[in-house]
N, C-alpha and C positions, 0 to 999 in steps of 0.2 A: 504262664504266659499272658504279656504285654501284646498289644498290637501291633510295637512296633518289633517283636523281635525277642524281650527281655524279658529274664527271671527273675519275678520279684518279688522279694522276700518283704509281706505287710507289720512293722510294729507299730502294738499301740502302746505307748505307756500306762494306759488308764486300763489295758487289759493284763499285756506283758509284764507291764514293770518299769521300770526306768532300764535303755538300753546297760546289758551285761555282756561279760565270756559268755551267756548261754543264746547271747542272740548272735556274735561270733557265729558257737560252735554248729545253731540252728545253716545261718548263714553258707561255713564250708558243706559242710555232711548233704545240704538238701542243695548243694551246684549252683542256687543261685547267681546272678550279675547285676541283679540290683536290689536297690529299696528304698523301701517309702518308712520315712517315720512320721508317726502321729503322737502331737506331746499335746499336751492338757497345757492350760495357759501358766500351772504356777508350778511346771515342773521341766521348762527345755536343759538340753545337755550345755551347759557346760563353755564346752571347744566340741570342733568333727574330729578330734587325734585319732578318734579310732575307726576312721574312715579307710586309716593308713595300711588297721591289718584284711580287708574287706580284699582279696586279693582279685585282679581280674572284672573290678566293680568298673560296671557301663550307666547303668540309670541312678540318681540318686534323684529321691526326692524329700525338700526338706521346708515347713512353716512355723515359723516358732519363733519367737524374740530370740537372737543369740547374736551376742556382739562380736564373738571373737570367731567367725567363720570363716576361715580360711585356708583354711588347709582343708578346703571342695574344691579351691583350686589346686592343688596339685596332687590333684586326682588325674593322671593322663590318660590311664584308660576309659574316660567316663566319655559319652557320648552322649548321655542328656540328663542338664542340672536343672534343677525347679526350687531359689531356695532363694524362696524371698523369707528373711530377718531381719527388714531395716536394719542393718548394720553401718554403719558409714566406712568402715574398713575398705582401704586399698587394695584393688586387686594384685596379687602380686602380677611380678614380672615373669610369666611361667605360661608355657605354649603347649597346650589343650589340643593336640592335633587331634583329635579322633571326635570331639566336640561339634554335634553335629545341631542340635534344640540345647536352647538356654534360656530362661527366664528368671531374669532379677530382678531385687526394689534399683533403683537406681544407687549406685554411689562412685567412686572417686575410681580411675583407671579401667572404667569398663573401653575393652577400645580389642575391636574383630583378629589385630596382625596376633593374639593367644591362639584364639578359634581360628584358623583356617580352614577347615573342612568344614563350619558353619551355615546351618542352614536356614533354623528359623530364628529370629531372637527378638523377645518379650523381655520388653522396661516397665516399674510400675513406679510409678509416685515419680518420674520420669523428670531431670528440672533442667536441664538442654539446649541450650540456643542454637543446634546446627547438628549435623550430622556428620563429622568427619571421623568421629569411633568406629565410621561403617566402613570411613573408606576402602577401597581397593578389597574387598567382602565378595571374590568373584559367583561362589557358591549358597550368596544368601537366598533365601526363595523368599521369605513371607519378613516381616517386619514392625513392631506393633510394642507403640508408643504410648505410654499412659499418664501423659505430660501435668504440670499445678499452675496451669493456663496462663503461661508465658510466651510468648513470642517471639519468632527468630525464624530460620532459615533452615533447606533442606540441602546446603552445598555437604557432598560427600554421596547421598546416595545415590547420584550420577556413573559412580564405579562399580554400583552394583549391579552387573551388566546380564544379572539370571534374576531379574526382582520377580514375583507373581503379584504380592497380597503388597502393596502398604498401607499401613493404617495408622495414626495417629489419631489422640484425645486429648479436647483439653489446650491442645497447642495449635496456635494457631502461623500459619505461615508466609512471609513476606511473598513468596509466590510459586510458582507450583511449574518453574522452567527448567529444575536437575532433573525432573522426569523425564523430560521430552523425550529423551533416547533411551528408553525403558522398553525397549518391545517385545517384550515377555509382558507384564504388566497382566492381570487380567486384575485385580478386585483394587480396587483406589477408596477408601473411605478418609477422610482430611474433615474433624468434626471439630468445631472449636464454639461448644454452646455459650450463651453470656452469661455470668459477666464473664469472660473472656472476651478479649478483645475479636476484632474479625481480624479473617482474616486480608490479606495485601492483594496481589495480580493470582486468580484462578484463571486460565486457560483451557479451554476444549482442546484449543488445538493442541499443550503443549500431554496432551493423553490421548495418543488417536497410533496409538499401540494398538494391528489390527486383536490382539488376543482381548482387551478387553470386556467382561462381558456384566460388572458392576460397578458403580460410582456414586458414591455419599457422598454431600458437602454439604456442611452451615455455616454460616455465618458468614458474610463473605459478602463486602462489599457494593463490589462489582462483579459480573462471570464474563470473560474474552468467549470471541469465537466459541457461540454456541452453539452454529452450525456446523464447526466441525463434529457436531455426536453422531449423522448422520449420513460421516463414513464410517464408522466404526460400526464393522460386518457381524460381530458376537453380541456387543449390551443386548445384555437381557435388563437391568433393571439399574436407575435412576434415582438419586432421591436428591431432592433439593432443600435440605431444609433452613427458613427465617436468611435468603441470599438476595434481597432486596431487586427481584425479577423483574426487568420494562414494562412493555405491553409487547414490546418487539420479539421478547427473552421469552414468552408466554406463547406467539405463533405460532416462532421456530421452533416451538421442545413440539405444539401439536398436529406439526405435519414431519412428526418422526415417524421412520415404517412401524405395523404392528409385527408386534413382539415384542415391543420397550417396553414395560414397566417401567409406566415414569409416578411420579409422588412431591408438587411441591407442596410446601406447609411451610405456611406464615401464620402465628398466632395475631401478629400485628394487624391485618386484614378480614 
């Protein structure tokens, strides 16, 4: 039984052989509701049609090069899906009403409207330049985007009113303003290490939610409203990497209350 309450069948082709009717029988007889499919590099499944036979499937995990993986998006009982296939086929317009946790590589058609109960979203090799695809995701609590050193905005995130954790990697943002009304935020990480272009306007006044505990920022031209950090009662960890801090900024950080772990890292100085 997994931590999320799924009973997962772990099937590895290097031990169990390719997925077969024997796997289906084991799934059914063992009353499983999850499948973790481990495949070797040279023998990924041709498609995922077999998922339709797994009645009551709630969790599916696959990391393999599979071009035609669309049938994973047609399983309406899924609550947890990790689908790291590299496929660029368009996500079909099918609603998966129970999906809570989703991990994908970037592809066309990703939209929160397909997953109205979504709580956690992770996208690898993300190519986007805004967050319109999560607009209206009112139950979304965690977003992790692993970009490709592009520059863009956070527009769309402002409607994710339940958001607690936002992490972007290798994505340079124009402004933090869309985060300003998200009062449940506990963690914000805006990481854009060179050669990614630097962030635009990073204002700590936009990160003034009372629940914030952890803030990481890298590669910002200038940080605004550094003094606003002093109003965060639960702030515990602050990391600023290559953020071109001024002497005044450093003095302000030095006056933060005890209990805030501050690390300023800039290899250029």
